[in-house]
N, C-alpha and C positions, 0 to 999 in steps of 0.2 A: 471735603466732599469732592468726589469726582464730577467734573463739569460735563454736563451733556450738551453737545454741540447740535445745532440744527443741520439739516442736510440740504438736499437739492431744492427744497421749496423756498423761494425768496418771499413770496407773499401768497398765503393760501386762504381762500375763503371757503368755508364749509357751511353747507345748509343741511339740516337733518329734520326728519319728521318727529323723532323722539329724541332720545339721548343715545348716541352711538356707543357709549361706554356702559349702558345699563342693560345688562343681558336679559333682565326679566321682563322688559317692556316690549310686548309684541302687539301691534295693532291688527285689526281685522283686515284680511286680504281684500283687494279690490273686488268689486261685484262681478261675478261670472253670470252671463246671460246666454240665452239660446237665440241666435240670429235668425230672423224671418220664419221662425217655426220649423226650421229644417234640422235642428239639433246640432248646429255648428256652434261651438263655444266662442264667445265674444267676451273680452275683458273690458270693464269699464273702470277707468282709473284717471288720476290727475296727470296733466302735462302742462309745460310752459310753452304756450304757442306764440310764434311771431307772425302776426297777421300781415304786417307790412313793415318796410324798412323805416328805421328811425322811430320806432314805436316801442313802448315797454312790452316785455312778455306778459302774456295773459294766461294765468293758471286756471285751467277749465277741465271739466270732465271730457274725456275722449273715449270712444270705442275703439278697441284694438282687435282686429280680426284674428283667428286662430292661424297657426303655422301651416304652410303648405309643405310639400316635399322638399327636403333639403333645408328647412328652416326651423326656428324654434323661438319660443317665448323666453325672455330673460327678465328676471327681477333685477332692477338696478339697485346697486348698493352704494356706489360712489360715482361721481362724474366730475370731470375737470372743466374749468373755464379756460378756453384757448383764445389767443388773438384772432384766430380765424372766425370764431363765433362773433367777436366784436366787429370784424370787417363786414361780415354778412349783415349784422344788425344795422350797421351804419350805411349799407347799400354799396359798399366797395367791392364786394364779390357777388356775382350774379347767382341767384338761386330762384327756385319757384316759391311763391307764397300762396297761402299761409304754410308755414313750415315749423317743425319741432327741431330746434337746434341741439347741439351737443354732439361730440364725436370722440370724446375720451371717457370710456365707461368701463366699470367693473361690475360684475353681477353673478347671479346664480341661475342656472338653467332650470326653468319650470317644466316645460314639456317640449317634446320634439316632434317634428313631422317625419313622414316616411323617408327612408334613405339616409337619415343622419347617422353617421357611424363614428364621428370623432368625440362626441360628448353625450352624456346621458343626464336625465333630470337629477338636480342636486349638485352637479359639477360646478366648481367656480371657474369663471371665464373672464377674459378680456376682450373687448370689442376693438376693432381696428377700422379706421377711416380708409385705409388702403388695404384691400383684401388680398388673398392669395388662393387661387383656385387650384394650383399645382397641375393644371392641364393646359393652359394656353401657351402660346409661343413665348410670351414674356416671362411667365412663371417658370417655364422649363429652361430658359436661358440662365447660364451660371450668374450673370450679372443683372438679370432683369428682376424688378420688383413692382413694375406698373401693370398690375393684373388687367387683362383686356375685357374681363367680364363685367367690371364695374368701373366706369370712366370717372375717376375722381376729378379730373381736370375739367370735364364738362358734365357736371351732375344733372340728372334728370329729376331727382326727387322721387323717383319710383324704384321699386325693387326689381330683381332680375326678371321677373315675369311681366314687368311693365304695369304693375298695379300699385295703388296705395293702400295701406292697411289701417291707417288712422282716419277716423271721421269725427267731426265736432260741428255742432249746429247744422247738421245736415250736409256738410261739405267735406270733400276729401282733403286730408292734411298731408303735405309732402314730407318726405323723409330726407334726412341729411346724411349723405355719404353712407347710406345703408345702416346707420346706427341710430341717431336721434336719441341721445341719452338724457335729455332733460324731461324725463318722464319716469313715473313709477314702474312702468313696464315699457320695454321697447321691443315689441314683437316685430316680429317677423324680421328677425336678423338671420341672414343667410349664413350657412356654415362656412362659407369661404371667408367671412369677415370676423371670425371668432376664434380665439385660441384657448384651449383648456389650460389652467394654471394650477400650481401646487395648492393642495388643501390648506396648507399652513400660511398662505398668503394673507397679509393684512388688508382686508378688502376696503377699509376706509382710507387707505393711502395709496393704493397701487394704480389708480386710474390714470395718473400722469405718465405711466409706462405705455399707455395706448398711443401717444403721439409725442409729447414734448421731449421727453428724455431719449428715446431712441433717435429722434430726429436730430437732436444735438450731438449725441455720442457718434452716431453714424457719420455725420458730416466731418467729424474729426478722424475717426478710425478707418472709415470706408472710402470716403470721397476725397478728403484732403490727404489723408495718411500723414498726419503730423509726425515729425521726426524729433528725437531727443536733441536738445540744445537750440531748437528753433525759436524764432520770435513770432507770435501770433497777435493779430488785432481782431477783436470781436465787436462788431457794430450791433448794439442792441443787447440790453441785459434783462430781458424777460425770461420766461421759462426756458425757452430753447436756447438763448444766448448763455444763460447760466449753466446749462448742461454742456455747452460747448467749452466754457471756461474750465469746468471740471475735467472734461475729456482732454483738453490740451495739457492741463497739469499732469494728468495720468500718463500722457504720452511723453512726458519729459521735456516739455517746452521750458526754455530758460526765461522767457519773458512773455507776459500776456498784457496786452494794452486793451482795457475795456473802453468802449466809446458809447455814450448815451447822452441824450439831452435832458434826461430826468436825474438830476443829482441825488435824489433820494436812493437810487439804486447803487450809488458808487461805493466801492469798497473803502474801508479805512486804511488805505495804502496809497502810494504814489502811482503815477502813470495812468490815472483815470482822466479821460478827456471829454469835455463837453464842447462840441463844435461851436456852440453859441457864444462861448467865452474865449475863443481863440481869434487871434488877429490874422491868422493864415488859414488856408484850407487844411483840414485835418490830415489829409495825406502828406502834405508838406511837413506838418509838425511830427508825424510819425517818423518820416525819413531823418529829420534832425535829431530826434530822440534815439534812433537806432544807429545812426551813422550811415546807413545804406538802404534801409527799407525792410519791411516785414517779409518773412518767409511765407506766412499763410494769413489770409484775411477771411473773415466770415461775415455774411450779411444776414443777420437774424432779426431784421425789422421789415415792415412793410414799405419803407421808403426806398424807392428804386435808385435814387441817386447815391445811396451808400454802396451800391455795387461798383459805381465808377470810382468812388473814393477808395474802395477796397483794392481796386486794380492799380490805382495810382500810388497806393501806399507800399507797393512791392518793389523789391529789387527786381530789375527787368528781366534778368536771364531766367530765373526759376520760380518766380512767385506764383502762388496759387490762390485764387479768390473763389470761395464757395458761396452760392446764393442759396439760402434756405427760407428765409422769411417770406410769407405769401404777400405779394403786392396786389393792389387793386386790379380787377379784371381789365384786360386790353390795354394796360399801360405799357408804352414803348420805351425801349432803352436805346440811348444814343451816346457814343463816345468816340474818341480819337482812335483811329485804327492802330496808331503806333503803340498803344497800350498793350496790344496783343502781338503785334509784329515783332516787338523786342523780346518776346519769349514768355510773357506772362500767359497764365492759363485761367480761363473762367469756366467754372463748373457749376452745375446745379444738382440738386438731389431732393427726392421725397422720401420721407420716413427713413432718412439715414441710409438708403440703399438696402435696408433690411428686407428680407422675405418675412413678413410679419408673423404668420403662423408658425413658421420654423424657428425663427430666431428670438422672438420677444419672450415667449414662455420660458425659454432657457435663460434668458437674461433675468427674469424674475426668480427662477430657482437659485441662480447664483446670489441674488440679493438676499434670499431667505437663509441660505447656508453659511452666512458669514457673520452671525451674531451682530446683526446691523441694528443701530439705534433708529428708533422711529423718527420720521421727519417731523419737523415743527408744523402744526396746524393751528392757525389762528386767523380770524375769529371763527366762531361757530354761529351760523345763521339758519333759521328754519327755511324749509323749502319755499314757504310763502314769500320770503324775502329775497328771492333770487334776483330781482331787479336791483336790490341794494347791493348784492354781491357783484353784479355787473358794474355798478357805479364805483365800487371800491377798486374793482379790477381796472377800470378806465383811469381812475385817479393814479393808481400805481404804475400803469404801463403806458398811458397815453401822453403824448407831448402836449396836448392842449390843457390838461389839468382841469377838466370840467367840474370835478368834484371839489368844491371850494373849502369844506370844512376840514381842518387838519385832523387826520386819523391818529389814534393813539400810537405812542412810540413803539409798542410791540409789533405794529404792522411793518416796522422797518428794522428787521434783525440785522445784526452786524454782518458784514460781507466778506469779500475775498481779499486775501493779502496778495496782491498781484506783483509786488516788486520782486526782482530776481532772487533776493536773498530768502524770501519766504517760499520759493518754488524748489521742490526737490527734483533734481533731474534723475530719471531712471530709464531703463529700457523696457519698462512695463508696457505690454500690448494687450489689448482686450481680446478675450477669447471670442467675444461677440463679433469681432471683425472677420473671423475666420469662416470657413465653409459652414453653412447651417447643417444641423444634424439631419440624417436621413429620416424621412417621415415613414412611419409604419401605421397603416390604417388599423384602427381598433376594430374589434368584433361588432358588426352592426347591431344596434339595439333600437328597435322601432317602438316608439311610445306615442300612443294616440293622445291628442290634446285632452288634458284632464284638468280637474279643478285645481287652480294654482295653490301650491303649498304656502302655509302661513309663515313666511320668513320674517325676520325682524324687519320692521319698516324703518330702515336707517339709511336713507339716501343722503349723500353729502355732495357738496359742490366745491371743488378745489380750484385755485386760481394761482397762476404764476409760479415762481421758482425761487428758492431761498438758498443762499450760499453759506458755507461754514464761516465761523467767526475768524477774525484775524488770528493767525497762529494755530489754526485748527490742525490737529494731528490727523493723518489719513485714517487712522484706525477708529476715529470717532465720527466719521462722516460717512453716511451709508452708501452713497454712490461711489465714493472713493475706496471704501472697504470692499465693494464689489470688484472694483478694478485692481485692488492691491493683489500682486502675485497672481494675476489672472493667467499667466502663462503656465501655471501649474495645473490648469484645468483643461478638460478636453475641449 
């Protein structure tokens, strides 16, 4: 029997309202009310609210206002759990409270406001924490992807018009990065933060393409520009770090050195490093293992010291260190100036430098068109157990290991063969690193806010990232299948 290999998801937690694979089960849609007697539709649905830091999420009924111009209602189908959500929950990243978390989401457009011309009701869409307005100076710049209309770096918790559209217990509830996907509906998502995706997209799996996967891939293809035959060090093997590892292999790296303090994530291969088990600093060990130092290093953790380790692990003349993982707010970096005077380069990037609305839907189309195996999803938890999902995520990704009960073995799928013999050197380059396709605005279709359609109530929650088993053939790994022979595509 042909063996099916898992793909990019190393650890996935899924929550659903019913059974995502039972087509016949459709629950009643959320209640639609008229606000204040003025005939303005308001949705009442469930959402997971964070009322204060270091508190569990509270699943409560919220009222969601109708979309204004340029906005629309979205029925959430799947949502990812990301390390940034955990940082906010633990108070490491500053946001306004109370807030609905979640910024990796896939869903279906329910209704649109005036002036929306890129999607219509019924379209499948992906939401992006980093929008693309296609109008500001950053979006118009060939290399810019930090849209100026929505400041992700200093989030206000409000939409573009300065208002909040969620209310609960008579209080306004803040929005996260213009998305807030931990809810049945996330309205009032602005058009600039959404991309229409192929109708054939598997909605229960694609949410990680909102953030983790493009962030990791772009760090390799766009920011570092990893070259064939190079040596790469990856600090952190969560969702983003795992995507980086796969991207490095696809770029033809001859050696990949994963570094993490959680050995549950380690590949069943050599060259995996746990700094807590080393007698020397990890950067010195890397130099001893390679004879000269790494060509590329990636910081995919929230630990800022790994940035200095990454710089120190390089050969001084041409080494490149890329910082991706979000560190706690206002944390300062300090290092010896000789680390960069000797020729090393320190770079940072958000969302892999991709222009989200232009590039990521194309990435998903490539994913669909390659006979890709489904990613491994385990376990499945109901929406009501989202706090349990967060605990499982914390146990898998966090250095403290707060979740004490040993999870089942299937939570820890076999991982990456990182030794040089297991890596196939090639000149494969991702078409996603190329210039984004030219945007052509669709014919405007204005749809007044209407009664939400009764879509299947199948919201899922995904967490983390999984790597292929040792010896995995690239044709059996969906992300690598996407990358295989990518130079043949536009």
